[in-house]
DRENKELO-403776 format. One record per atom (N, C-alpha, C, CB): y, x, z. Coordinates in steps of 0.02 Angstrom, whole numbers, plus 50000, padded with zeros to 5 digits. Glycine has a CB too. Layout:
N
YXZ;...
//
This chain:
213
479765100948945;480485096748914;480695097948867;481045097048943;481025099648801;481475100148755;481825098148762;481445099348713;482575102148758;483305102948748;483415093248736;483535109648664;483565091448672;483505087548669;483395080948731;483235089348632;482785078848762;482485078448813;482815079748862;482035081148812;482945084548900;483025084548947;483985083648936;482605090448978;484295080848885;484915079548909;485085072748902;485385083448879;484615071048854;484325060548897;484055061448950;483605054548858;483885064949000;483455061849058;484225065549076;482485064049091;484765069149086;485215070749110;485965066049121;485215075749079;485625063849071;486435057849058;486025052049085;486845055548953;485365048549093;485285044249090;485545045449184;484635041849050;485345049549217;485645048949273;486325049249291;485425052349301;486535051049238;487215051249224;487665043549235;487225053849150;487265040049212;487315034349183;487145028849249;486795034449115;486745030949294;486495026349360;486725029449397;485785024949381;487015034549412;487635036149456;488385031049458;487835043549429;488565035449399;489315029749368;488925022949393;489535029249252;488585018149372;488535010849396;488505011449474;487855006849364;488105016149498;488305017449586;489055016349582;488125026349625;489505019649553;490125022049576;490185012249580;490705028549514;490305010549497;490675004549505;490514997949556;490685002449442;490024998649558;489694993249613;490304996549673;488584994549639;490045003149703;490495004749755;491465002649732;490325013849766;491505002349708;492235001349706;492264992849704;492615005449634;491904989649677;491964980749666;491754978749703;491694976749616;491594981249773;491184981149813;491724982149878;490594986149797;492084985749867;492844987249890;493514985749928;493014987249858;493364982349830;494334979549805;493824972849811;494954982549695;493494970149836;493064962049815;493594958449870;491924960749842;493864951449828;493694950049768;493934950849701;493624945749773;494164953749721;495074959149683;494714962049589;495324972049764;494424965349609;494114970049560;493424971649521;494204974449585;493454968349455;492994969649417;492954978349383;493104963949367;492264978449375;492274986649337;491804986049298;492154993749380;491904990349243;491334987749180;491324997949148;491854978749092;490634998049138;490545005149123;490505003049063;489975009749153;490675009449030;490415004548931;490045013448926;491515001148830;489615011148864;489175017048847;489385021448780;488445014248838;489755024548772;489905028048731;489515028048647;489845033348768;488985031948691;488605031348631;488135029348601;488535033948619;488145020748652;487855014348588;488495010348578;487135007848619;489105010948587;489505006948603;489684999848627;489665007848574;489185001548672;488994995848705;489384993248799;488144997648706;489294986948809;489654987748884;488974989548931;490124979248914;488804994648942;488434994448991;488084992149048;488534995948997;488794989749114;488704987549175;489324983349201;488554993149215;489234977449220;489824977349256;489794972749319;490354975349210;490074977849360;490164972949432;490564970049435;490234975049490;490374964549478;491114960149513;491494956349450;491804966749556;491044953849387;491174950849321;491904945649345;490364945849289;492334946449325;493214944349327;493054943649231;494044953249369;492834944849185;493164943049114;492684940449084;493454948549071;492104938649111;491644933549059;491554939449000;492134924749025;491444945349008;491264949048961;490484948648972;491624955748964;490184954248917;489544953248939;489164960448916;489214946048906;488684963148962;488134968548958;487904969348865;487364965549016;487714969948827;487844971848767;488464970948728;487444969648740;488884969948748;489534965848711;489924975048668;490314960048802;490114972848605;490204978348576;491004982048608;490144976448494;491154990448613;491624989648688;492124993648624;491324994948790;491894994348571;492334996548488;492875004048526;493114986548445;492535008348583;492895011548590;492735019048554;492995010648651;492705020248487;492175026948450;492915032848436;491595023548343;493745028948450;494115035948460;494085039448509;494695035848456;493315034648568;493425042148613;492825045948619;493665041048693;492675046448562;492455049948557;492575056048515;492125047448556;492995057148484;493605062048453;493485069048494;494515058348470;493555074248476;493475080848522;494225081548504;492845088048500;494815077548491;495255078048515;495575073548580;495485078348470;495335071248603;495405064748669;495195069448729;494755056348661;495675073148765;495795078248816;495985073948886;496425083748790;496065067248878;496555063548928;495545061448973;497295054148878;495865063449047;495415060149103;495165053949143;495535062049136;496105048949150;496185043649186;496785041349129;496365044849271;496635034249104;497075033549033;497235026649100;496615032048922;498005026749115;498345019149151;498785022149193;497805013449201;498915018049225;498615011249234;499125007249179;498655008149321;498675002549170;499094997349110;498774987949139;498665000448995;499164985549092;499344977749091;499014975249040;500084975849084;498684969149080;498424964849014;498224957949042;497714968648972;498074954848988;497974948349017;497194945849030;498324943548970;497084938949075;496254941149091;495964931449050;496024943049223;495624931649028;495614923249002;495954918049041;494884920248999;495974916849072;495984911949145;496954913949140;495334916349244;497194918449115;498004919049088;498294922249179;498454908149052;497784927249239;498054930149261;498064934649274;498134929049280;498874941449273;498664947949257;498174952749298;499204950949251;498034955249258;497514964649249;497874968149249;497054967649183;497724974749313;498194978949304;497474984149290;498824980049371;497434989549252;496784994649230;497144999349206;496194992349174;496385002149250;496285008949242;495535013149207;496385010849312;495585018149143;494855016549118;494875025949127;494685011349021;494345028349157;493995036049185;493315036849095;493335034149307;493815040349093;493335047749023;492785047649053;493615058349016;492245046049056;491625052449096;491345055749071;491075051149129;491245063849077;490785066849030;490115071049032;491125070049004;489615071548998;489035072849023;489325081049046;488355071548966;488485084449041;488525091449086;489045095849042;487675095949095;488825094948963;489195099248942;489845096748898;488755103448910;490345092048943;490955088648964;491135083448870;491695096548997;490725083748846;490635076148807;490735072148831;490145073748786;491125066648800;491285059148818;490455056548838;491695054248741;490475052248867;489705049348862;490065046148887;488975051548887;490365041648957;490535033248971;491075032348983;490235029549023;491635029148993;491925024449000;492085021049054;491735021948973;492545019649127;492225018349166;492985014649157;491815022649218;492935007349171;493805002449168;493504999149228;494104995549083;494005001149276;494054996549339;494894989849313;494255003849429;494574982049338;495074978149292;495284979249367;494964969849240;496104976849409;496144971349473;496534967449426;496544973449560;496374961449482;496774955249473;497194957449511;496524948449488;497714957949473;498784959649551;498914952049546;500004966649501;498814944249502;498974937349523;499214935449577;498544933949523;498574938249600;498734934549708;499264939349728;497844936149790;499374943149704;499624950049731;500534947249697;499084959349682;500384947549660;501434943649632;501294937149656;501794942449519;500814932349671;501424928849701;501524926249757;501594924549673;501184933149822;501304932849882;501834935549892;500894934849915;502134942549845;502744943049836;503224937549832;502764946049793;503424935649787;503754929749757;503684923449815;503374927949679;503124924949878;503284918849920;503654922649963;502704914449955;503324927749967;504014933950007;504694931749992;504034942849972;504774933949931;505464933149921;505744929449919;505664934549888;505674922749898;505864918849916;506134916049993;505544916949890;505734918350054;505604915050116;506374921350136;504584915550162;506254928850123;506694929950124;507454931450124;506534929750121;507414925950076;508044927250012;508664927650065;508164919249942;509104930550057;509774928250082;510274924050074;510024931250081;510044921550018;510594917949974;510534911650052;510284914649864;510154907250060;510134903950127;510604905350175;509584905150156;510714912450204;510754914950256;511564911350257;510554923250261;511974911250330;512704909850313;512734915850395;513084898950310;513374918250375;513634922250427;513554920650516;514334922150406;513214924050561;513134923550619;513674920250656;512984929050638;513854914950686;514204907750702;514754912150771;513444899450738;515144913550751;515644914850821;515514913850872;516154912150830;515494907650883;515304901750948;514554902450954;515504892350929;514114906950946;513594909150980;513584915750989;513054907250954;513834918250955;513744927750947;514564930450970;513514931150837;514944927050973;515704931451020;515524936551066;516194926151076;514864933551124;514894938751181;514084936651204;515634937351249;513784940251138;513044939951137;513034946851152;512624937351068;512974949951202;512964957851229;512284960851221;513144958451310;511644955851193;510894959851187;510834961651110;510144954551213;511664957951058;511384958650994;511934963850975;511294951550945;512474968051021;512474973251026;512514978851063;512644973251005;511804977351093;511444982051123;510904986551087;511184978851170;510684981051066;510384982350997;510744983950931;510054976950982;511234983150902;511414985450855;511564992250868;511844981950831;512144991850915;512124999950947;511355004950957;512454999151031;510765004750976;510225005050995;509975010850911;509894996451017;509875008050881;509425006050808;509755009750780;509354998750771;510695009250778;510865014650748;510955020150787;511355013550716;511095022950827;510915028950865;510215031650857;511015027750934;509705026350859;508855028950829;509005032850790;508305023750789;509295027750716;509225030450637;509815036050638;509385023350567;510255039650689;510565045250670;510035049850681;511195046750705;509725050150727;509435056450744;508665055350709;509455058050832;508425049750695;507745053450664;507315047750714;507595064150682;507485044550749;506755042450789;506775034950783;506695044950881;506205031950846;505915028750866;505685027150918;505715028950845;505705019950948;505725020251017;505235021551039;505905015651047;504615020051000;504105023151007;503775029951046;504075023250962;504255034651006;504375044251025;504895045451064;504575049550958;505325041751090;505695041251148;505645048051209;505415034251176;505845054451223;505625059351277;505975053851335;505995068751270;505705057351412;506435056851442;507035057051450;506515057951460;507085063851414;508065065751419;508255059951376;508465074951375;507795058251310;508185055251242;508295047151287;507545054951148;507835044151345;508305038351372;508645037651420;508095033851382;508565044551436;509585046551473;509975046251440;509885053551498;510135052951393;510415051851330;510645044451321;509925053751278;510285041351294;510195034651283;510795029151338;509305033651299;510485028751383;510895025451438;511465029151430;510615025651513;511525033051439;512545035351461;512625033151377;512915048151491;512585032051315;512965031851261;512945024651267;512745035351197;512675023051298;512405014651314;513085011351335;511735013551389;513225015851391;513615013851459;514455015351412;513385020751550;514435022951391;515175022351322;515345017451289;515115026251260;514655014951260;515025009551221;515105002151252;514665008851154;514975002751318;515284999051356;514614992051352;516144997851326;514034993451349;513544989851347;513424984851405;513084993751336;513554990251468;513264985651528;513404983251568;512964986651556;514104980851520;514904976351560;514254967251534;516284978051478;513884965651482;513564962751515;513164957251576;513604964851509;513424954751588;512674951751656;511984956151645;512314941351638;511754957051665;510694958351688;510574964251606;509874945451674;511464965751589;511154971151536;510724977151546;511634973851506;510724979951623;510354984551640;509594984751681;510764987351667;509524976151655;508704974251665;508644975751601;508404966351689;508994972351540;508714971151468;508674979151445;509274965551412;508804982351456;509114992651447;508274995551464;509984997051544;508244994351507;507574995151542;507094992351523;507554993651600;507064988651507;506124982951470;506274983151400;505974971251494;506924986751354;506804987951292;506544995051289;507394986551251;506855000451338;506745007851342;505975009451384;507445011351386;505585002251394;505275004151442;505315008051475;504925004651437;505685008551533;505765011851594;506245007951655;506075018651574;506025010251707;506175006651765;507055006851785;505705010151824;506895000551821;507544997751807;507865003151893;507534986351804;507685007951903;508225010851974;508175019251933;507715010152090;507915016551866;508145027651827;508755023451808;507505034051725;508745016751761;509085016251718;509845016851774;508875009751671;509725013051848;510355012951885;510595019851932;510275006851931;510035026351914;510135033651941;510625034451882;509405039651947;510655031951810;510485036951754;511405033751780;509835035951661;511455027451775;512405024451800;512605028051832;512615017851842;512425028951894;512545034351983;512685038451963;511985036852042;512555042051917;512595050551900;513395050551865;511845053951830;513265045551826;513965044651802;514455042251831;513995041851758;514575038551869;515015039351940;515135042851986;514965036451971;514715048351985;514665051952019;515005057351995;514135052452034;
//
C-alpha cells in the first residue's frame, strides 16, 4: 500500500471513529443534542446523530476557511444560534485532524437550550420575591423554632460547616451556644434541637445540666 492509499485508509478509519463519537454524545444528551460531522475534504455533511436541524447528509458545509494553515483552533465556541423552529441552540465546534495534523473534519455539537430556559423562567417566576410579604408579627413573634433555625444556620455559616458533618464536640458547642442565645426558653425546644442535630434528648439535657453545674 503506497503512502496516499495508506493516508486514505487512516482517514476513513478516523471518520468512522468520529461518527461513533457523534453517536455517543447524542445518546448521552438525548433528546436535546444533535451532533453534525462535516468532512473538510468534500466540504459536505458526512454524518448527523439525532437530527434536530433538518439538515441532510451531503449538504454543503461551506467550511473552506477551516482548511487554512492559519487555523489553529481546536474548539470554537460555545456560541448561540437559532434553529428552524425558533428554539435557541448552543453550539460548540471541534476541528478534528488527521495523523499529520491536517484539518480533516469538524464535529459540531448543537444543544437545544430552550427547555432549560423555559424551566429557568418558570423557577424565576415561582421564586420571585416580589409576591412575598414580611413575616406577620402575630404569627412569628413567639416562633422559637424560627429563631433556633436562624441562629443555627448562621452559626454553621460562620464555621463553614453543615449539619451532616457535625462532630460530637460541634454539637455540644452548638447546644451551649443556643442556650446562651436563650433558645431553650420555648416549650419543647430541647426535643426540637435534639431532632435537628440528630442526637438523643438525654444528651441535650446532659449538656444543659453541665452549664447549671
